[in-house]
C-alpha positions in Angstrom: -64.6 -49.0 -11.3 -64.6 -46.7 -9.1 -63.1 -47.2 -5.1 -64.8 -45.7 -2.2 -62.8 -45.5 1.2 -64.7 -45.3 4.3 -63.3 -42.6 7.4 -64.8 -42.7 11.1 -65.0 -39.2 12.6 -66.5 -37.2 15.4 -68.5 -33.5 15.9 -70.0 -31.6 18.1 -72.3 -29.0 18.5 -74.0 -26.9 21.2 -76.9 -26.3 19.0 -78.2 -29.4 17.7 -77.6 -33.1 16.1 -78.1 -32.0 12.6 -75.6 -28.6 13.5 -73.0 -31.3 14.7 -73.4 -33.7 11.4 -73.6 -30.7 9.0 -70.6 -29.5 11.0 -68.4 -32.5 11.0 -69.3 -33.0 7.1 -68.3 -29.4 6.2 -64.5 -29.5 8.4 -64.4 -33.2 6.5 -64.8 -31.4 3.1 -62.0 -29.3 3.2 -59.9 -31.5 3.1 -61.7 -34.8 1.6 -63.0 -35.1 -2.0 -65.6 -36.6 -3.7 -67.6 -37.6 -0.5 -70.7 -39.5 -1.1 -72.2 -39.7 1.7 -72.4 -40.4 6.0 -73.7 -42.7 8.2 -74.6 -41.3 11.7 -73.2 -44.1 13.7 -73.8 -43.1 17.1 -75.5 -40.0 19.2 -74.4 -39.0 22.3 -75.2 -36.1 24.6 -73.5 -33.7 27.3 -75.7 -32.6 29.8 -76.5 -30.3 32.9 -76.7 -31.2 36.5 -80.2 -30.7 36.0 -81.0 -32.9 32.9 -80.6 -29.8 29.8 -78.7 -30.7 27.0 -75.3 -28.9 26.5 -73.9 -30.6 23.8 -74.3 -33.0 21.0 -71.8 -35.3 19.8 -71.9 -37.4 16.6 -69.6 -40.4 15.5 -70.3 -40.2 11.8 -68.8 -42.5 9.3 -68.4 -40.8 6.0 -68.1 -42.5 2.6 -65.5 -41.1 -0.4 -64.5 -42.2 -3.8 -61.0 -42.4 -4.1 -59.5 -40.9 -7.8 
């Protein structure tokens, strides 16, 4: 029988939402083993005064199997 756990984390990127997700998962994988997947719970952007996106932020729920 397998048991899975879900943790939440936040990540950011100045490039794209996809890059923020990849950066968050890469950093998470440094200390969490057995990652099975992730759910992008929320997306937020930071803009300048002209409305240009300056940073992408994501809230992730990462699922991993407990050994």
